[in-house]
C-alpha positions as CSV (number, residue, x, y, z in Angstrom):
1,M,36.2,-24.6,-11.6
2,K,37.1,-22.5,-8.5
3,V,35.9,-23.2,-5.0
4,G,36.2,-20.6,-2.2
5,I,36.5,-22.0,1.4
6,T,36.0,-19.7,4.4
7,G,35.5,-19.9,8.2
8,G,36.3,-18.0,11.3
9,I,39.3,-18.5,13.6
10,G,39.4,-22.0,15.0
11,S,36.7,-23.3,12.7
12,G,39.1,-25.8,11.0
13,K,39.1,-24.1,7.6
14,S,42.8,-25.0,7.0
15,T,42.2,-28.6,8.0
16,V,39.3,-28.8,5.5
17,C,41.6,-27.3,2.8
18,R,44.3,-29.8,3.6
19,L,41.8,-32.6,3.1
20,F,40.8,-31.2,-0.3
21,A,44.5,-31.0,-1.1
22,Q,44.9,-34.7,-0.2
23,R,42.2,-35.4,-2.8
24,G,44.3,-33.7,-5.4
25,A,42.9,-30.1,-5.4
26,A,45.4,-27.3,-5.6
27,V,44.9,-24.9,-2.7
28,Y,45.6,-21.1,-2.8
29,D,46.1,-19.7,0.7
30,S,45.1,-16.0,0.3
31,D,46.6,-15.0,3.7
32,A,50.0,-16.4,2.8
33,A,49.7,-14.9,-0.6
34,A,49.0,-11.4,0.8
35,K,52.1,-11.7,3.0
36,R,54.2,-12.8,0.1
37,L,52.9,-10.0,-2.2
38,M,53.4,-7.3,0.5
39,S,57.0,-8.4,0.7
40,Q,57.8,-9.1,-2.9
41,D,55.4,-7.3,-5.3
42,A,57.2,-4.0,-6.2
43,P,54.1,-1.9,-7.1
44,L,52.3,-3.0,-3.9
45,R,55.4,-2.2,-1.8
46,K,55.5,1.2,-3.3
47,A,51.8,1.8,-2.6
48,I,52.2,0.7,1.0
49,V,55.1,3.0,1.5
50,A,53.2,5.9,-0.1
51,R,50.3,5.3,2.3
52,F,52.0,4.2,5.6
53,G,55.5,5.7,5.2
54,A,59.0,4.1,4.8
55,A,58.7,2.6,8.3
56,A,56.4,-0.1,6.8
57,Y,59.6,-1.8,5.7
58,R,62.7,-2.4,7.8
59,H,65.9,-3.4,6.1
60,G,63.9,-4.2,3.0
61,E,61.5,-6.5,4.9
62,L,57.9,-5.8,5.7
63,D,57.6,-4.7,9.3
64,R,54.4,-6.6,10.3
65,A,54.4,-5.2,13.8
66,F,54.5,-1.6,12.6
67,L,51.7,-2.2,10.0
68,A,49.5,-4.1,12.5
69,G,49.9,-1.2,15.0
70,A,49.0,1.3,12.2
71,V,45.7,-0.4,11.3
72,F,44.8,-1.9,14.7
73,A,42.6,0.9,16.1
74,D,42.1,2.8,12.8
75,P,39.3,1.4,10.6
76,Q,40.2,3.9,7.8
77,A,43.9,2.8,7.8
78,L,42.8,-0.9,7.7
79,A,40.4,-0.1,4.8
80,D,43.2,1.7,3.0
81,L,45.6,-1.3,3.4
82,E,42.9,-3.8,2.2
83,A,42.2,-1.5,-0.8
84,L,45.9,-1.9,-1.8
85,V,46.3,-5.6,-0.9
86,H,43.1,-7.2,-2.0
87,P,43.4,-6.3,-5.8
88,A,47.0,-7.7,-5.8
89,V,45.8,-10.9,-4.2
90,K,42.9,-11.2,-6.6
91,S,45.1,-10.8,-9.7
92,D,47.7,-13.2,-8.3
93,F,44.9,-15.8,-7.6
94,V,43.4,-15.5,-11.1
95,A,46.9,-16.0,-12.7
96,W,47.6,-18.9,-10.4
97,A,44.3,-20.6,-11.1
98,A,44.8,-20.4,-14.8
99,A,48.1,-22.3,-14.5
100,Q,46.6,-25.2,-12.5
101,Q,45.6,-28.6,-13.7
102,G,42.7,-30.7,-12.4
103,D,39.0,-30.5,-12.1
104,Y,38.9,-27.6,-9.6
105,V,41.0,-25.4,-7.4
106,V,40.5,-24.1,-3.9
107,L,40.8,-20.5,-2.7
108,E,41.2,-20.4,1.1
109,S,40.2,-17.0,2.7
110,A,39.0,-16.0,6.1
111,I,37.4,-13.0,4.5
112,L,36.0,-14.6,1.4
113,F,32.8,-12.6,1.3
114,E,33.9,-9.5,3.1
115,S,36.8,-9.0,0.6
116,G,34.7,-9.7,-2.5
117,F,36.9,-12.8,-3.2
118,D,33.7,-14.8,-3.5
119,R,33.1,-13.1,-6.9
120,L,36.2,-14.9,-8.2
121,V,34.8,-18.4,-7.5
122,D,32.0,-20.7,-8.8
123,R,31.1,-22.3,-5.4
124,T,31.6,-21.3,-1.8
125,V,32.0,-23.5,1.3
126,A,31.7,-22.2,4.9
127,V,33.4,-24.2,7.7
128,L,31.5,-23.8,10.9
129,A,32.0,-24.8,14.6
130,P,30.6,-23.8,18.0
131,V,32.3,-20.8,19.5
132,G,33.5,-22.7,22.6
133,L,35.1,-25.3,20.5
134,R,36.8,-22.6,18.3
135,I,38.2,-20.8,21.4
136,G,39.6,-24.1,22.8
137,R,41.2,-25.0,19.5
138,T,42.8,-21.6,19.0
139,C,44.1,-21.5,22.6
140,R,45.7,-24.9,22.2
141,R,47.2,-24.1,18.8
142,D,48.5,-20.6,19.5
143,G,48.7,-20.5,23.3
144,S,46.3,-17.6,23.1
145,D,44.3,-16.0,25.9
146,P,40.6,-17.2,25.7
147,E,39.3,-13.6,26.0
148,A,41.5,-12.4,23.2
149,V,40.2,-15.2,21.0
150,R,36.6,-14.3,21.9
151,R,37.3,-10.7,20.8
152,R,38.7,-11.9,17.5
153,I,35.7,-14.1,16.9
154,A,33.3,-11.2,17.7
155,A,35.1,-9.1,15.1
156,Q,34.5,-11.7,12.4
157,S,31.3,-12.6,10.5
158,D,29.3,-15.1,12.6
159,D,28.4,-18.7,11.5
160,D,24.8,-17.7,10.7
161,A,26.0,-15.1,8.2
162,L,28.6,-17.4,6.6
163,S,26.0,-20.2,6.4
164,A,23.5,-17.9,4.7
165,W,26.1,-16.6,2.2
166,A,27.8,-19.9,1.3
167,D,26.6,-22.5,-1.1
168,F,27.7,-25.3,1.2
169,A,28.5,-25.6,4.9
170,I,30.7,-28.1,6.7
171,V,30.1,-28.3,10.5
172,N,33.5,-29.3,12.1
173,I,32.8,-30.7,15.5
174,L,34.0,-34.3,15.2
175,E,37.2,-34.8,13.2
176,E,36.0,-38.2,11.9
177,E,33.0,-36.6,10.2
178,L,35.2,-34.2,8.3
179,E,36.7,-36.7,5.8
180,P,33.3,-37.9,4.6
181,A,32.0,-34.4,4.3
182,V,35.0,-33.3,2.2
183,A,34.8,-36.5,0.1
184,E,31.2,-35.8,-0.8
185,L,31.9,-32.2,-1.8
186,D,35.0,-33.3,-3.8
187,R,32.8,-35.8,-5.7
188,R,30.2,-33.1,-6.3
189,F,32.8,-30.5,-7.5
190,R,34.4,-32.9,-9.9
191,L,31.0,-33.7,-11.4
192,E,30.1,-30.0,-11.7
193,S,33.5,-29.2,-13.2
194,K,32.9,-31.7,-15.9
195,T,29.4,-30.3,-16.6
196,L,30.9,-26.8,-16.8
197,Q,33.6,-28.0,-19.3
198,H,30.9,-29.6,-21.5
199,A,28.9,-26.4,-21.4
200,D,31.9,-24.4,-22.6
């Protein structure tokens, strides 16, 4: 069984994924996978160079600053990049998931629904938190400017939308409440996985 976990910046999505990992679930970080594939996957590299030019790679390495600058203020360029990267990540995740053991695996993605990655999974979980708390967490973690974080949050799907789209929601305000919430979902997913296996 495949479980997609999403949440905006500072929501605690990665913390929740780490708690699932501690319970034995294999976790696929789609953001890390995208960076790895953009660096290592030959067909994807070739497609990125064809669209953005040879400057996308410097000394054989992906030039993240160049690419970020190319897509930052150009929605079409960003859409073009996503159209190249998302299919590569999806294929990589499917192959990875097929090789895993255990009752279920986790797909971590900040853009689970926006990218269509939700169609690859059986259940979805949104990690939610108040905006003020998310800004504080992100500033402490990254040393970011609060206003810059606020702009990033404004550019993402809000918690109301994520809550409406997802099968389950975890509200991450108090850290001590996270563990029981994850434990309950872990129990539920293991039961559902067994039910799905018997149905097959």
